N, CA, C and O atoms as a Maestro MAE file, in Angstrom:
{
 s_m_m2io_version
 :::
 2.0.0
}

f_m_ct {
 s_m_title
 :::
 protein
 m_atom[312] {
  # First column is atom index #
  i_m_mmod_type
  r_m_x_coord
  r_m_y_coord
  r_m_z_coord
  i_m_residue_number
  s_m_chain_name
  s_m_pdb_residue_name
  s_m_pdb_atom_name
  i_m_atomic_number
  :::
  1 25 71.988 -59.947 -10.835 1 A "MET " " N  " 7
  2 3 71.262 -59.416 -9.716 1 A "MET " " CA " 6
  3 2 69.951 -58.840 -10.225 1 A "MET " " C  " 6
  4 15 69.940 -58.009 -11.133 1 A "MET " " O  " 8
  5 25 68.827 -59.292 -9.627 2 A "GLY " " N  " 7
  6 3 67.517 -58.800 -10.013 2 A "GLY " " CA " 6
  7 2 67.130 -57.546 -9.251 2 A "GLY " " C  " 6
  8 15 67.647 -57.263 -8.170 2 A "GLY " " O  " 8
  9 25 66.228 -56.818 -9.832 3 A "PHE " " N  " 7
  10 3 65.691 -55.610 -9.218 3 A "PHE " " CA " 6
  11 2 64.188 -55.802 -9.116 3 A "PHE " " C  " 6
  12 15 63.508 -55.903 -10.138 3 A "PHE " " O  " 8
  13 25 63.653 -55.855 -7.888 4 A "HIS " " N  " 7
  14 3 62.242 -56.150 -7.676 4 A "HIS " " CA " 6
  15 2 61.591 -55.060 -6.830 4 A "HIS " " C  " 6
  16 15 61.534 -55.182 -5.606 4 A "HIS " " O  " 8
  17 25 61.098 -53.990 -7.467 5 A "PRO " " N  " 7
  18 3 60.508 -52.887 -6.707 5 A "PRO " " CA " 6
  19 2 59.216 -53.278 -5.993 5 A "PRO " " C  " 6
  20 15 58.468 -54.142 -6.450 5 A "PRO " " O  " 8
  21 25 58.977 -52.620 -4.864 6 A "TYR " " N  " 7
  22 3 57.762 -52.804 -4.079 6 A "TYR " " CA " 6
  23 2 57.125 -51.433 -3.906 6 A "TYR " " C  " 6
  24 15 57.725 -50.527 -3.329 6 A "TYR " " O  " 8
  25 25 55.906 -51.290 -4.410 7 A "LEU " " N  " 7
  26 3 55.206 -50.013 -4.390 7 A "LEU " " CA " 6
  27 2 54.146 -49.989 -3.295 7 A "LEU " " C  " 6
  28 15 53.426 -50.969 -3.101 7 A "LEU " " O  " 8
  29 25 54.050 -48.872 -2.580 8 A "PHE " " N  " 7
  30 3 52.990 -48.665 -1.587 8 A "PHE " " CA " 6
  31 2 52.018 -47.629 -2.142 8 A "PHE " " C  " 6
  32 15 52.436 -46.601 -2.676 8 A "PHE " " O  " 8
  33 25 50.729 -47.900 -2.015 9 A "PHE " " N  " 7
  34 3 49.683 -47.001 -2.484 9 A "PHE " " CA " 6
  35 2 48.925 -46.467 -1.283 9 A "PHE " " C  " 6
  36 15 48.183 -47.209 -0.638 9 A "PHE " " O  " 8
  37 25 49.101 -45.184 -0.972 10 A "SER " " N  " 7
  38 3 48.462 -44.602 0.206 10 A "SER " " CA " 6
  39 2 47.009 -44.213 -0.058 10 A "SER " " C  " 6
  40 15 46.294 -43.850 0.877 10 A "SER " " O  " 8
  41 25 46.562 -44.282 -1.305 11 A "ASN " " N  " 7
  42 3 45.196 -43.887 -1.628 11 A "ASN " " CA " 6
  43 2 44.281 -45.070 -1.941 11 A "ASN " " C  " 6
  44 15 43.179 -44.875 -2.455 11 A "ASN " " O  " 8
  45 25 44.722 -46.296 -1.638 12 A "GLY " " N  " 7
  46 3 43.886 -47.479 -1.830 12 A "GLY " " CA " 6
  47 2 43.673 -47.891 -3.268 12 A "GLY " " C  " 6
  48 15 42.662 -48.519 -3.584 12 A "GLY " " O  " 8
  49 25 44.604 -47.554 -4.154 13 A "THR " " N  " 7
  50 3 44.428 -47.864 -5.573 13 A "THR " " CA " 6
  51 2 45.366 -48.950 -6.090 13 A "THR " " C  " 6
  52 15 45.579 -49.062 -7.298 13 A "THR " " O  " 8
  53 25 45.920 -49.740 -5.195 14 A "CYS " " N  " 7
  54 3 46.867 -50.776 -5.612 14 A "CYS " " CA " 6
  55 2 46.237 -51.743 -6.614 14 A "CYS " " C  " 6
  56 15 46.843 -52.040 -7.643 14 A "CYS " " O  " 8
  57 25 45.048 -52.232 -6.334 15 A "LYS " " N  " 7
  58 3 44.414 -53.222 -7.205 15 A "LYS " " CA " 6
  59 2 44.226 -52.674 -8.608 15 A "LYS " " C  " 6
  60 15 44.597 -53.331 -9.581 15 A "LYS " " O  " 8
  61 25 43.655 -51.479 -8.730 16 A "GLU " " N  " 7
  62 3 43.418 -50.942 -10.068 16 A "GLU " " CA " 6
  63 2 44.735 -50.610 -10.776 16 A "GLU " " C  " 6
  64 15 44.822 -50.750 -11.996 16 A "GLU " " O  " 8
  65 25 45.752 -50.175 -10.042 17 A "ALA " " N  " 7
  66 3 47.044 -49.904 -10.655 17 A "ALA " " CA " 6
  67 2 47.650 -51.189 -11.209 17 A "ALA " " C  " 6
  68 15 48.121 -51.206 -12.346 17 A "ALA " " O  " 8
  69 25 47.645 -52.264 -10.426 18 A "PHE " " N  " 7
  70 3 48.240 -53.518 -10.879 18 A "PHE " " CA " 6
  71 2 47.445 -54.147 -12.018 18 A "PHE " " C  " 6
  72 15 48.023 -54.791 -12.894 18 A "PHE " " O  " 8
  73 25 46.126 -53.967 -12.013 19 A "GLU " " N  " 7
  74 3 45.336 -54.459 -13.145 19 A "GLU " " CA " 6
  75 2 45.709 -53.696 -14.414 19 A "GLU " " C  " 6
  76 15 45.749 -54.278 -15.498 19 A "GLU " " O  " 8
  77 25 45.979 -52.413 -14.287 20 A "ARG " " N  " 7
  78 3 46.409 -51.611 -15.447 20 A "ARG " " CA " 6
  79 2 47.803 -52.034 -15.905 20 A "ARG " " C  " 6
  80 15 48.048 -52.144 -17.106 20 A "ARG " " O  " 8
  81 25 48.721 -52.274 -14.964 21 A "TYR " " N  " 7
  82 3 50.059 -52.744 -15.333 21 A "TYR " " CA " 6
  83 2 49.974 -54.057 -16.111 21 A "TYR " " C  " 6
  84 15 50.709 -54.259 -17.077 21 A "TYR " " O  " 8
  85 25 49.079 -54.945 -15.691 22 A "LYS " " N  " 7
  86 3 48.899 -56.218 -16.396 22 A "LYS " " CA " 6
  87 2 48.388 -55.977 -17.816 22 A "LYS " " C  " 6
  88 15 48.842 -56.625 -18.760 22 A "LYS " " O  " 8
  89 25 47.443 -55.044 -17.967 23 A "GLU " " N  " 7
  90 3 46.935 -54.692 -19.298 23 A "GLU " " CA " 6
  91 2 48.068 -54.232 -20.205 23 A "GLU " " C  " 6
  92 15 48.141 -54.628 -21.369 23 A "GLU " " O  " 8
  93 25 48.942 -53.403 -19.673 24 A "VAL " " N  " 7
  94 3 50.021 -52.805 -20.462 24 A "VAL " " CA " 6
  95 2 51.146 -53.800 -20.733 24 A "VAL " " C  " 6
  96 15 51.606 -53.922 -21.868 24 A "VAL " " O  " 8
  97 25 51.596 -54.517 -19.687 25 A "PHE " " N  " 7
  98 3 52.787 -55.353 -19.798 25 A "PHE " " CA " 6
  99 2 52.496 -56.843 -19.975 25 A "PHE " " C  " 6
  100 15 53.366 -57.587 -20.427 25 A "PHE " " O  " 8
  101 25 51.280 -57.293 -19.624 26 A "GLY " " N  " 7
  102 3 50.980 -58.722 -19.629 26 A "GLY " " CA " 6
  103 2 51.514 -59.351 -18.358 26 A "GLY " " C  " 6
  104 15 51.711 -58.659 -17.359 26 A "GLY " " O  " 8
  105 25 51.748 -60.644 -18.383 27 A "GLY " " N  " 7
  106 3 52.306 -61.344 -17.231 27 A "GLY " " CA " 6
  107 2 51.238 -61.975 -16.361 27 A "GLY " " C  " 6
  108 15 50.058 -61.996 -16.710 27 A "GLY " " O  " 8
  109 25 51.676 -62.491 -15.216 28 A "ASP " " N  " 7
  110 3 50.796 -63.169 -14.265 28 A "ASP " " CA " 6
  111 2 50.586 -62.270 -13.056 28 A "ASP " " C  " 6
  112 15 51.541 -61.860 -12.395 28 A "ASP " " O  " 8
  113 25 49.324 -61.970 -12.779 29 A "LEU " " N  " 7
  114 3 48.975 -61.078 -11.685 29 A "LEU " " CA " 6
  115 2 48.350 -61.867 -10.544 29 A "LEU " " C  " 6
  116 15 47.442 -62.671 -10.755 29 A "LEU " " O  " 8
  117 25 48.842 -61.630 -9.341 30 A "THR " " N  " 7
  118 3 48.279 -62.218 -8.128 30 A "THR " " CA " 6
  119 2 47.998 -61.085 -7.152 30 A "THR " " C  " 6
  120 15 48.857 -60.245 -6.887 30 A "THR " " O  " 8
  121 25 46.765 -61.077 -6.618 31 A "ILE " " N  " 7
  122 3 46.380 -60.052 -5.648 31 A "ILE " " CA " 6
  123 2 45.720 -60.738 -4.457 31 A "ILE " " C  " 6
  124 15 44.812 -61.551 -4.629 31 A "ILE " " O  " 8
  125 25 46.181 -60.409 -3.246 32 A "MET " " N  " 7
  126 3 45.553 -60.905 -2.019 32 A "MET " " CA " 6
  127 2 45.086 -59.698 -1.211 32 A "MET " " C  " 6
  128 15 45.874 -58.807 -0.892 32 A "MET " " O  " 8
  129 25 43.806 -59.682 -0.889 33 A "THR " " N  " 7
  130 3 43.280 -58.606 -0.047 33 A "THR " " CA " 6
  131 2 43.413 -58.996 1.419 33 A "THR " " C  " 6
  132 15 43.674 -60.153 1.749 33 A "THR " " O  " 8
  133 25 43.231 -58.022 2.281 34 A "ASN " " N  " 7
  134 3 43.270 -58.307 3.715 34 A "ASN " " CA " 6
  135 2 42.144 -59.256 4.117 34 A "ASN " " C  " 6
  136 15 42.311 -60.063 5.031 34 A "ASN " " O  " 8
  137 25 41.013 -59.166 3.449 35 A "GLY " " N  " 7
  138 3 39.896 -60.064 3.739 35 A "GLY " " CA " 6
  139 2 40.164 -61.510 3.349 35 A "GLY " " C  " 6
  140 15 39.544 -62.422 3.897 35 A "GLY " " O  " 8
  141 25 41.079 -61.734 2.410 36 A "GLU " " N  " 7
  142 3 41.421 -63.086 1.965 36 A "GLU " " CA " 6
  143 2 42.560 -63.700 2.777 36 A "GLU " " C  " 6
  144 15 42.836 -64.893 2.654 36 A "GLU " " O  " 8
  145 25 43.211 -62.904 3.593 37 A "ALA " " N  " 7
  146 3 44.339 -63.394 4.386 37 A "ALA " " CA " 6
  147 2 43.846 -64.344 5.469 37 A "ALA " " C  " 6
  148 15 42.721 -64.206 5.948 37 A "ALA " " O  " 8
  149 25 44.682 -65.313 5.862 38 A "PRO " " N  " 7
  150 3 44.308 -66.199 6.962 38 A "PRO " " CA " 6
  151 2 44.027 -65.387 8.230 38 A "PRO " " C  " 6
  152 15 44.601 -64.313 8.408 38 A "PRO " " O  " 8
  153 25 43.169 -65.876 9.096 39 A "PRO " " N  " 7
  154 3 42.855 -65.146 10.329 39 A "PRO " " CA " 6
  155 2 44.125 -64.735 11.086 39 A "PRO " " C  " 6
  156 15 45.028 -65.542 11.306 39 A "PRO " " O  " 8
  157 25 44.165 -63.462 11.476 40 A "GLY " " N  " 7
  158 3 45.299 -62.942 12.221 40 A "GLY " " CA " 6
  159 2 46.498 -62.551 11.382 40 A "GLY " " C  " 6
  160 15 47.488 -62.063 11.927 40 A "GLY " " O  " 8
  161 25 46.442 -62.749 10.059 41 A "GLU " " N  " 7
  162 3 47.589 -62.465 9.197 41 A "GLU " " CA " 6
  163 2 47.457 -61.156 8.428 41 A "GLU " " C  " 6
  164 15 48.443 -60.688 7.859 41 A "GLU " " O  " 8
  165 25 46.274 -60.553 8.391 42 A "GLY " " N  " 7
  166 3 46.086 -59.302 7.663 42 A "GLY " " CA " 6
  167 2 46.689 -58.134 8.416 42 A "GLY " " C  " 6
  168 15 47.144 -58.276 9.551 42 A "GLY " " O  " 8
  169 25 46.689 -56.970 7.768 43 A "MET " " N  " 7
  170 3 47.177 -55.754 8.413 43 A "MET " " CA " 6
  171 2 46.145 -55.303 9.434 43 A "MET " " C  " 6
  172 15 44.982 -55.107 9.081 43 A "MET " " O  " 8
  173 25 46.538 -55.132 10.692 44 A "PRO " " N  " 7
  174 3 45.596 -54.729 11.736 44 A "PRO " " CA " 6
  175 2 44.896 -53.418 11.390 44 A "PRO " " C  " 6
  176 15 45.536 -52.430 11.031 44 A "PRO " " O  " 8
  177 25 43.574 -53.429 11.506 45 A "GLY " " N  " 7
  178 3 42.773 -52.233 11.258 45 A "GLY " " CA " 6
  179 2 42.554 -51.888 9.801 45 A "GLY " " C  " 6
  180 15 41.914 -50.882 9.496 45 A "GLY " " O  " 8
  181 25 43.072 -52.703 8.892 46 A "ALA " " N  " 7
  182 3 42.942 -52.404 7.464 46 A "ALA " " CA " 6
  183 2 41.573 -52.828 6.946 46 A "ALA " " C  " 6
  184 15 40.982 -53.794 7.430 46 A "ALA " " O  " 8
  185 25 41.086 -52.102 5.968 47 A "ASP " " N  " 7
  186 3 39.848 -52.444 5.282 47 A "ASP " " CA " 6
  187 2 40.026 -53.819 4.630 47 A "ASP " " C  " 6
  188 15 41.052 -54.066 3.995 47 A "ASP " " O  " 8
  189 25 39.050 -54.714 4.776 48 A "PRO " " N  " 7
  190 3 39.182 -56.055 4.179 48 A "PRO " " CA " 6
  191 2 39.380 -56.039 2.661 48 A "PRO " " C  " 6
  192 15 39.930 -56.990 2.106 48 A "PRO " " O  " 8
  193 25 38.940 -54.974 1.981 49 A "SER " " N  " 7
  194 3 39.103 -54.919 0.524 49 A "SER " " CA " 6
  195 2 40.447 -54.328 0.104 49 A "SER " " C  " 6
  196 15 40.781 -54.337 -1.081 49 A "SER " " O  " 8
  197 25 41.224 -53.814 1.064 50 A "SER " " N  " 7
  198 3 42.528 -53.258 0.701 50 A "SER " " CA " 6
  199 2 43.507 -54.379 0.370 50 A "SER " " C  " 6
  200 15 43.382 -55.497 0.870 50 A "SER " " O  " 8
  201 25 44.472 -54.067 -0.472 51 A "VAL " " N  " 7
  202 3 45.423 -55.068 -0.957 51 A "VAL " " CA " 6
  203 2 46.541 -55.268 0.061 51 A "VAL " " C  " 6
  204 15 47.251 -54.332 0.429 51 A "VAL " " O  " 8
  205 25 46.675 -56.518 0.505 52 A "MET " " N  " 7
  206 3 47.760 -56.890 1.412 52 A "MET " " CA " 6
  207 2 49.046 -57.123 0.620 52 A "MET " " C  " 6
  208 15 50.133 -56.744 1.055 52 A "MET " " O  " 8
  209 25 48.905 -57.757 -0.556 53 A "HIS " " N  " 7
  210 3 50.072 -58.012 -1.411 53 A "HIS " " CA " 6
  211 2 49.606 -58.241 -2.841 53 A "HIS " " C  " 6
  212 15 48.650 -58.974 -3.096 53 A "HIS " " O  " 8
  213 25 50.308 -57.593 -3.768 54 A "ALA " " N  " 7
  214 3 50.084 -57.806 -5.198 54 A "ALA " " CA " 6
  215 2 51.419 -58.100 -5.844 54 A "ALA " " C  " 6
  216 15 52.444 -57.540 -5.454 54 A "ALA " " O  " 8
  217 25 51.408 -58.972 -6.827 55 A "SER " " N  " 7
  218 3 52.639 -59.235 -7.576 55 A "SER " " CA " 6
  219 2 52.302 -59.444 -9.043 55 A "SER " " C  " 6
  220 15 51.313 -60.092 -9.390 55 A "SER " " O  " 8
  221 25 53.143 -58.884 -9.888 56 A "LEU " " N  " 7
  222 3 53.030 -59.050 -11.329 56 A "LEU " " CA " 6
  223 2 54.352 -59.629 -11.805 56 A "LEU " " C  " 6
  224 15 55.404 -59.004 -11.667 56 A "LEU " " O  " 8
  225 25 54.286 -60.828 -12.366 57 A "THR " " N  " 7
  226 3 55.473 -61.531 -12.836 57 A "THR " " CA " 6
  227 2 55.434 -61.618 -14.356 57 A "THR " " C  " 6
  228 15 54.435 -62.028 -14.947 57 A "THR " " O  " 8
  229 25 56.534 -61.229 -14.969 58 A "LEU " " N  " 7
  230 3 56.660 -61.306 -16.419 58 A "LEU " " CA " 6
  231 2 58.085 -61.745 -16.716 58 A "LEU " " C  " 6
  232 15 59.015 -60.942 -16.648 58 A "LEU " " O  " 8
  233 25 58.253 -63.024 -17.047 59 A "GLY " " N  " 7
  234 3 59.593 -63.562 -17.234 59 A "GLY " " CA " 6
  235 2 60.353 -63.489 -15.921 59 A "GLY " " C  " 6
  236 15 59.886 -63.993 -14.899 59 A "GLY " " O  " 8
  237 25 61.527 -62.860 -15.945 60 A "ASP " " N  " 7
  238 3 62.344 -62.692 -14.739 60 A "ASP " " CA " 6
  239 2 61.988 -61.428 -13.959 60 A "ASP " " C  " 6
  240 15 62.511 -61.194 -12.870 60 A "ASP " " O  " 8
  241 25 61.097 -60.618 -14.524 61 A "ALA " " N  " 7
  242 3 60.721 -59.359 -13.875 61 A "ALA " " CA " 6
  243 2 59.629 -59.605 -12.834 61 A "ALA " " C  " 6
  244 15 58.733 -60.424 -13.038 61 A "ALA " " O  " 8
  245 25 59.720 -58.885 -11.722 62 A "LEU " " N  " 7
  246 3 58.742 -58.997 -10.641 62 A "LEU " " CA " 6
  247 2 58.479 -57.617 -10.078 62 A "LEU " " C  " 6
  248 15 59.399 -56.929 -9.635 62 A "LEU " " O  " 8
  249 25 57.206 -57.212 -10.096 63 A "LEU " " N  " 7
  250 3 56.780 -55.950 -9.507 63 A "LEU " " CA " 6
  251 2 55.800 -56.291 -8.397 63 A "LEU " " C  " 6
  252 15 54.859 -57.055 -8.610 63 A "LEU " " O  " 8
  253 25 56.019 -55.724 -7.206 64 A "MET " " N  " 7
  254 3 55.167 -56.030 -6.061 64 A "MET " " CA " 6
  255 2 54.635 -54.736 -5.462 64 A "MET " " C  " 6
  256 15 55.196 -53.659 -5.664 64 A "MET " " O  " 8
  257 25 53.533 -54.869 -4.717 65 A "GLY " " N  " 7
  258 3 52.980 -53.690 -4.070 65 A "GLY " " CA " 6
  259 2 51.865 -54.035 -3.119 65 A "GLY " " C  " 6
  260 15 51.442 -55.187 -3.018 65 A "GLY " " O  " 8
  261 25 51.386 -53.004 -2.409 66 A "SER " " N  " 7
  262 3 50.257 -53.155 -1.497 66 A "SER " " CA " 6
  263 2 49.680 -51.784 -1.183 66 A "SER " " C  " 6
  264 15 50.319 -50.755 -1.405 66 A "SER " " O  " 8
  265 25 48.458 -51.793 -0.662 67 A "ASP " " N  " 7
  266 3 47.879 -50.567 -0.130 67 A "ASP " " CA " 6
  267 2 48.525 -50.315 1.225 67 A "ASP " " C  " 6
  268 15 48.841 -51.253 1.958 67 A "ASP " " O  " 8
  269 25 48.717 -49.051 1.549 68 A "ASP " " N  " 7
  270 3 49.309 -48.661 2.831 68 A "ASP " " CA " 6
  271 2 48.207 -48.083 3.707 68 A "ASP " " C  " 6
  272 15 47.830 -46.925 3.531 68 A "ASP " " O  " 8
  273 25 47.681 -48.868 4.653 69 A "PRO " " N  " 7
  274 3 46.560 -48.392 5.464 69 A "PRO " " CA " 6
  275 2 46.920 -47.244 6.395 69 A "PRO " " C  " 6
  276 15 46.030 -46.561 6.902 69 A "PRO " " O  " 8
  277 25 48.211 -47.020 6.629 70 A "THR " " N  " 7
  278 3 48.614 -45.923 7.509 70 A "THR " " CA " 6
  279 2 48.581 -44.595 6.770 70 A "THR " " C  " 6
  280 15 48.418 -43.542 7.387 70 A "THR " " O  " 8
  281 25 48.736 -44.640 5.443 71 A "GLY " " N  " 7
  282 3 48.737 -43.426 4.644 71 A "GLY " " CA " 6
  283 2 50.024 -42.637 4.748 71 A "GLY " " C  " 6
  284 15 50.115 -41.543 4.191 71 A "GLY " " O  " 8
  285 25 51.034 -43.162 5.453 72 A "ASP " " N  " 7
  286 3 52.283 -42.416 5.599 72 A "ASP " " CA " 6
  287 2 53.363 -42.844 4.608 72 A "ASP " " C  " 6
  288 15 54.480 -42.328 4.647 72 A "ASP " " O  " 8
  289 25 53.035 -43.784 3.722 73 A "GLY " " N  " 7
  290 3 53.993 -44.214 2.730 73 A "GLY " " CA " 6
  291 2 55.203 -44.922 3.275 73 A "GLY " " C  " 6
  292 15 56.242 -44.973 2.617 73 A "GLY " " O  " 8
  293 25 55.089 -45.470 4.470 74 A "GLY " " N  " 7
  294 3 56.205 -46.182 5.082 74 A "GLY " " CA " 6
  295 2 57.182 -45.275 5.787 74 A "GLY " " C  " 6
  296 15 58.254 -45.721 6.195 74 A "GLY " " O  " 8
  297 25 56.836 -44.005 5.941 75 A "ALA " " N  " 7
  298 3 57.736 -43.066 6.620 75 A "ALA " " CA " 6
  299 2 57.865 -43.439 8.102 75 A "ALA " " C  " 6
  300 15 56.911 -43.896 8.732 75 A "ALA " " O  " 8
  301 25 59.050 -43.233 8.627 76 A "LYS " " N  " 7
  302 3 59.303 -43.537 10.041 76 A "LYS " " CA " 6
  303 2 59.513 -42.245 10.805 76 A "LYS " " C  " 6
  304 15 60.180 -41.317 10.347 76 A "LYS " " O  " 8
  305 25 58.925 -42.223 11.976 77 A "ALA " " N  " 7
  306 3 59.130 -41.052 12.843 77 A "ALA " " CA " 6
  307 2 60.563 -41.070 13.342 77 A "ALA " " C  " 6
  308 15 61.096 -42.132 13.664 77 A "ALA " " O  " 8
  309 25 61.166 -39.947 13.406 78 A "GLY " " N  " 7
  310 3 62.550 -39.968 13.822 78 A "GLY " " CA " 6
  311 2 62.841 -38.839 14.666 78 A "GLY " " C  " 6
  312 15 63.974 -38.684 15.121 78 A "GLY " " O  " 8
  :::
 }
 m_bond[311] {
  # First column is bond index #
  i_m_from
  i_m_to
  i_m_order
  :::
  1 1 2 1
  2 2 3 1
  3 3 4 2
  4 3 5 1
  5 5 6 1
  6 6 7 1
  7 7 8 2
  8 7 9 1
  9 9 10 1
  10 10 11 1
  11 11 12 2
  12 11 13 1
  13 13 14 1
  14 14 15 1
  15 15 16 2
  16 15 17 1
  17 17 18 1
  18 18 19 1
  19 19 20 2
  20 19 21 1
  21 21 22 1
  22 22 23 1
  23 23 24 2
  24 23 25 1
  25 25 26 1
  26 26 27 1
  27 27 28 2
  28 27 29 1
  29 29 30 1
  30 30 31 1
  31 31 32 2
  32 31 33 1
  33 33 34 1
  34 34 35 1
  35 35 36 2
  36 35 37 1
  37 37 38 1
  38 38 39 1
  39 39 40 2
  40 39 41 1
  41 41 42 1
  42 42 43 1
  43 43 44 2
  44 43 45 1
  45 45 46 1
  46 46 47 1
  47 47 48 2
  48 47 49 1
  49 49 50 1
  50 50 51 1
  51 51 52 2
  52 51 53 1
  53 53 54 1
  54 54 55 1
  55 55 56 2
  56 55 57 1
  57 57 58 1
  58 58 59 1
  59 59 60 2
  60 59 61 1
  61 61 62 1
  62 62 63 1
  63 63 64 2
  64 63 65 1
  65 65 66 1
  66 66 67 1
  67 67 68 2
  68 67 69 1
  69 69 70 1
  70 70 71 1
  71 71 72 2
  72 71 73 1
  73 73 74 1
  74 74 75 1
  75 75 76 2
  76 75 77 1
  77 77 78 1
  78 78 79 1
  79 79 80 2
  80 79 81 1
  81 81 82 1
  82 82 83 1
  83 83 84 2
  84 83 85 1
  85 85 86 1
  86 86 87 1
  87 87 88 2
  88 87 89 1
  89 89 90 1
  90 90 91 1
  91 91 92 2
  92 91 93 1
  93 93 94 1
  94 94 95 1
  95 95 96 2
  96 95 97 1
  97 97 98 1
  98 98 99 1
  99 99 100 2
  100 99 101 1
  101 101 102 1
  102 102 103 1
  103 103 104 2
  104 103 105 1
  105 105 106 1
  106 106 107 1
  107 107 108 2
  108 107 109 1
  109 109 110 1
  110 110 111 1
  111 111 112 2
  112 111 113 1
  113 113 114 1
  114 114 115 1
  115 115 116 2
  116 115 117 1
  117 117 118 1
  118 118 119 1
  119 119 120 2
  120 119 121 1
  121 121 122 1
  122 122 123 1
  123 123 124 2
  124 123 125 1
  125 125 126 1
  126 126 127 1
  127 127 128 2
  128 127 129 1
  129 129 130 1
  130 130 131 1
  131 131 132 2
  132 131 133 1
  133 133 134 1
  134 134 135 1
  135 135 136 2
  136 135 137 1
  137 137 138 1
  138 138 139 1
  139 139 140 2
  140 139 141 1
  141 141 142 1
  142 142 143 1
  143 143 144 2
  144 143 145 1
  145 145 146 1
  146 146 147 1
  147 147 148 2
  148 147 149 1
  149 149 150 1
  150 150 151 1
  151 151 152 2
  152 151 153 1
  153 153 154 1
  154 154 155 1
  155 155 156 2
  156 155 157 1
  157 157 158 1
  158 158 159 1
  159 159 160 2
  160 159 161 1
  161 161 162 1
  162 162 163 1
  163 163 164 2
  164 163 165 1
  165 165 166 1
  166 166 167 1
  167 167 168 2
  168 167 169 1
  169 169 170 1
  170 170 171 1
  171 171 172 2
  172 171 173 1
  173 173 174 1
  174 174 175 1
  175 175 176 2
  176 175 177 1
  177 177 178 1
  178 178 179 1
  179 179 180 2
  180 179 181 1
  181 181 182 1
  182 182 183 1
  183 183 184 2
  184 183 185 1
  185 185 186 1
  186 186 187 1
  187 187 188 2
  188 187 189 1
  189 189 190 1
  190 190 191 1
  191 191 192 2
  192 191 193 1
  193 193 194 1
  194 194 195 1
  195 195 196 2
  196 195 197 1
  197 197 198 1
  198 198 199 1
  199 199 200 2
  200 199 201 1
  201 201 202 1
  202 202 203 1
  203 203 204 2
  204 203 205 1
  205 205 206 1
  206 206 207 1
  207 207 208 2
  208 207 209 1
  209 209 210 1
  210 210 211 1
  211 211 212 2
  212 211 213 1
  213 213 214 1
  214 214 215 1
  215 215 216 2
  216 215 217 1
  217 217 218 1
  218 218 219 1
  219 219 220 2
  220 219 221 1
  221 221 222 1
  222 222 223 1
  223 223 224 2
  224 223 225 1
  225 225 226 1
  226 226 227 1
  227 227 228 2
  228 227 229 1
  229 229 230 1
  230 230 231 1
  231 231 232 2
  232 231 233 1
  233 233 234 1
  234 234 235 1
  235 235 236 2
  236 235 237 1
  237 237 238 1
  238 238 239 1
  239 239 240 2
  240 239 241 1
  241 241 242 1
  242 242 243 1
  243 243 244 2
  244 243 245 1
  245 245 246 1
  246 246 247 1
  247 247 248 2
  248 247 249 1
  249 249 250 1
  250 250 251 1
  251 251 252 2
  252 251 253 1
  253 253 254 1
  254 254 255 1
  255 255 256 2
  256 255 257 1
  257 257 258 1
  258 258 259 1
  259 259 260 2
  260 259 261 1
  261 261 262 1
  262 262 263 1
  263 263 264 2
  264 263 265 1
  265 265 266 1
  266 266 267 1
  267 267 268 2
  268 267 269 1
  269 269 270 1
  270 270 271 1
  271 271 272 2
  272 271 273 1
  273 273 274 1
  274 274 275 1
  275 275 276 2
  276 275 277 1
  277 277 278 1
  278 278 279 1
  279 279 280 2
  280 279 281 1
  281 281 282 1
  282 282 283 1
  283 283 284 2
  284 283 285 1
  285 285 286 1
  286 286 287 1
  287 287 288 2
  288 287 289 1
  289 289 290 1
  290 290 291 1
  291 291 292 2
  292 291 293 1
  293 293 294 1
  294 294 295 1
  295 295 296 2
  296 295 297 1
  297 297 298 1
  298 298 299 1
  299 299 300 2
  300 299 301 1
  301 301 302 1
  302 302 303 1
  303 303 304 2
  304 303 305 1
  305 305 306 1
  306 306 307 1
  307 307 308 2
  308 307 309 1
  309 309 310 1
  310 310 311 1
  311 311 312 2
  :::
 }
}
């Protein structure tokens, strides 16, 4: 069973964090910004330079993340 964490960055630093992870660990880095997403597929209201999805693959390991345009870290009102 694999473990594939997904990180949310509420301060818009996903890209620089994942670039640093690549420096430290190596692997294959893929980053898609909201501006690069197909029309209608980006996060509504998000800055075009914010990260929609990032992934760092190293062997069987996979780390994923994105910027969180809401700034709430995925918290749900309850």
